[in-house]
N, C-alpha and C positions, 0 to 999 in steps of 0.2 A: 250844524254848528259843532265844531270839533271838540271832542272830549280828550282827556289825557289818557284814556284807557288803551290797552293793547289791542291790536287788530287780529291777533292770533286766535283761532278757534280751537276748542277742545282742550284748553289748558286746564280748566276746572271741571269737575264732574257734572255740574248743573248748568253748563253753558251750552244749551241746545239752540236749535234754530227757531224755537217757538211754535213749530207746527205740531198739531195734535196727531194722535194715532200712533201706529207702530214705528213710523220713521223717527219720531222723537225719542222713543225708548231705545232704538238701535243706536242713535247718535249719542245718547247718554252712556250706554254700555261701552261704546267705542271710546268716548272721552275718559271714562273711568279706567279702562284698560290702558289708554295712553298715559294717564296720570300715574298708574302703578308702574308702568314701564320706565318712566323717567324718574330717577331718584335724585334729581338735582335739588329739589326743594322739599323740605320737611315741614310739617305743620307744628312741630315742637320748637320751643324756645329753651335753650340751655343756659344762657347767660343774660344778664340785664345790667344796665347802667345803675350804679349805686347812687343813693341820695345823701350819703354820708361824706364828711370832710375831715381831713387831718388839720390840726392847728400847728403852731410853732413848736409846741411841747410834744407832739406826737399823739395827742388825744384824739379819739374818733367820736364824732357826734353829728347830729343834724344841724344844730345851731350852737354858737358860742356866745357867751355874754361875759362882760367885765363889770365888776362893781365899782362905781365911781361915787365919790362923796361930793355933794353940791352944798355950798354954804349960801344960804339966802336969808337975809335979814338977821344974821347972827345965829341962825339955826342950821345945824348940819343935817342933811338928808341924803340917804344913800339911794342911788338909782342903778339900774342895770342897763348897760349900754351894749348893744349888739355888735359883735365883731364881724366884719365882712371882708377884711383885708388879710392877706397872707394865709389863706385857706387853700388846701390842696384837695381836689376831689379824689375819692377812693378809686374810682375807675370802674371797670367791668367786674361783676361778681358772678360766680357760678351758682346756679340755683340748686337747691337740694333735690327738688323734684321738677322735672320738665313741665312747662306750661304749654297750652295750645295757643297758637298765634291768633290774634283777634280777627285777622282777615281770612281765616280758614272758613270756607263757605259751606261746610257740610253740617247738617243738623245732627248733633250727637245724641240728644235725648228729646223725644217727643212725648208730650203729656196728653 
C-alpha cells in the first residue's frame, strides 16, 4: 500500500536497511556523510508565520474587539463584539534565535 514518503535512501542519518551487524553501521556512517555533504536542507528555522494582525488603524494584535451598546428592556448593556473583517496578517517574522525543525530526526539529548 503506497505511502507518500520518498523512495530515496540515505537522505537522513538513521535511514538504514534495518539489518543488524556492521553493515548497518557502515550504512549509517555513509548516510551521515552524505547528509553533511549536501547543504541543501538545514535543520534550523529562521522565520515563521506571525499570528498577529493589523487593523484599519494600524494597530497590531492577535484579536480585535469593538464595544457595542445593546438596549434591552430599557436597560443599556455594553458588549464586546469581535472584529474579523478588514484585518491584514502581519506575514513572515524573523526569529530572534533559530529553532530546530520538528521533522529533524536526530536525537539531540538522551536522558
